[in-house]
RODO-2510 file (C-alpha; in nm, 4 decimals, decimal comma):
residues 88
     n   res          X          Y          Z
     1     m    -3,9319    -8,7842    -7,2043
     2     s    -3,5954    -8,8659    -7,3394
     3     t    -3,5542    -9,0153    -7,6983
     4     q    -3,3375    -9,3586    -7,6939
     5     n    -3,0406    -9,1662    -7,8683
     6     e    -3,0496    -8,9054    -7,5662
     7     v    -3,0451    -9,1858    -7,3149
     8     k    -2,7670    -9,3493    -7,5128
     9     e    -2,5606    -9,0177    -7,5305
    10     n    -2,5904    -8,9891    -7,1612
    11     w    -2,4859    -9,3205    -7,0520
    12     r    -2,1725    -9,2737    -7,3038
    13     e    -2,0856    -8,9349    -7,1436
    14     r    -2,1325    -9,0821    -6,8028
    15     r    -1,9034    -9,3924    -6,9229
    16     d    -1,6458    -9,1529    -7,0396
    17     l    -1,6420    -8,9298    -6,7423
    18     v    -1,6040    -9,2342    -6,5198
    19     l    -1,3241    -9,3649    -6,7124
    20     a    -1,1209    -9,0240    -6,6935
    21     v    -1,1679    -9,0237    -6,3189
    22     r    -1,0736    -9,3858    -6,2833
    23     q    -0,7630    -9,2964    -6,4934
    24     r    -0,6779    -8,9952    -6,2619
    25     v    -0,6915    -9,2131    -5,9553
    26     s    -0,5001    -9,4844    -6,0989
    27     d    -0,2294    -9,2430    -6,1977
    28     q    -0,2543    -9,1062    -5,8344
    29     l    -0,2178    -9,4685    -5,6900
    30     l     0,0710    -9,5302    -5,9173
    31     k     0,2829    -9,2105    -5,8282
    32     l     0,1959    -9,2861    -5,4495
    33     n     0,3364    -9,6273    -5,4778
    34     d     0,6226    -9,4941    -5,6763
    35     a     0,7214    -9,2350    -5,4194
    36     i     0,7313    -9,4674    -5,1206
    37     a     1,0916    -9,5791    -5,0552
    38     p     1,1133    -9,9738    -5,1129
    39     e     1,3510    -9,9895    -4,8129
    40     a     1,1401    -9,8048    -4,5639
    41     g     0,7993    -9,9038    -4,6771
    42     p     0,4993    -9,7073    -4,6375
    43     d     0,3996    -9,4962    -4,3352
    44     a     0,0749    -9,4886    -4,1791
    45     e    -0,0339    -9,2110    -4,3686
    46     e     0,0677    -9,3369    -4,6780
    47     l    -0,0995    -9,6778    -4,6134
    48     l    -0,4404    -9,5004    -4,5335
    49     r    -0,3929    -9,3122    -4,8684
    50     i    -0,3167    -9,6185    -5,0844
    51     e    -0,6277    -9,7860    -4,9075
    52     a    -0,8649    -9,5022    -4,9757
    53     l    -0,7469    -9,4764    -5,3380
    54     q    -0,7874    -9,8611    -5,4049
    55     f    -1,1471    -9,8382    -5,2507
    56     e    -1,2036    -9,5568    -5,4864
    57     l    -1,0527    -9,7336    -5,7738
    58     g    -1,2778   -10,0321    -5,7040
    59     q    -1,5900    -9,8330    -5,6912
    60     l    -1,5011    -9,6446    -6,0133
    61     e    -1,4423    -9,9712    -6,1993
    62     e    -1,7902   -10,0852    -6,0870
    63     a    -1,9396    -9,7593    -6,1952
    64     f    -1,7480    -9,7830    -6,5371
    65     d    -1,8774   -10,1476    -6,5919
    66     d    -2,2294   -10,0461    -6,5102
    67     a    -2,2230    -9,7409    -6,7406
    68     e    -2,0728    -9,9530    -7,0246
    69     r    -2,3180   -10,2087    -7,0022
    70     k    -2,6146    -9,9697    -7,0026
    71     y    -2,4519    -9,7821    -7,2862
    72     l    -2,4243   -10,0839    -7,4801
    73     t    -2,7708   -10,1922    -7,3941
    74     h    -2,9124    -9,8776    -7,5220
    75     s    -2,6474    -9,8752    -7,8339
    76     l    -2,8087   -10,1935    -7,9380
    77     g    -3,1628   -10,0866    -7,8500
    78     s    -3,2217   -10,4040    -7,6534
    79     d    -3,4101   -10,4511    -7,3199
    80     e    -3,1355   -10,4881    -7,0298
    81     t    -3,2684   -10,7654    -6,8922
    82     k    -3,2431   -10,9738    -7,1974
    83     g    -2,8924   -11,0649    -7,1295
    84     e    -2,9567   -11,1572    -6,7608
    85     e    -3,1789   -11,4221    -6,7977
    86     d    -3,1214   -11,7518    -6,6099
    87     n    -3,0415   -12,0209    -6,8972
    88     g    -2,9419   -12,2936    -6,6322
***
């Protein structure tokens, strides 16, 4: 069984790893967009690559948000469901 500190550190490591991968994908997308000649526009292969990178970036942003939320939850030592109660 993991201690609270181990769980927190695992989520911190996951968050940091996802952040690094998200930055790498974002850089790839930026470089690809910069490499496309403005007058010609992207070709079919470039469009597919752009779409794939945008999808991957969206997935990574969701994974980062989840890891960040869980890291903060464990850092505060609170129950994850407390912040998600419906007050309406």
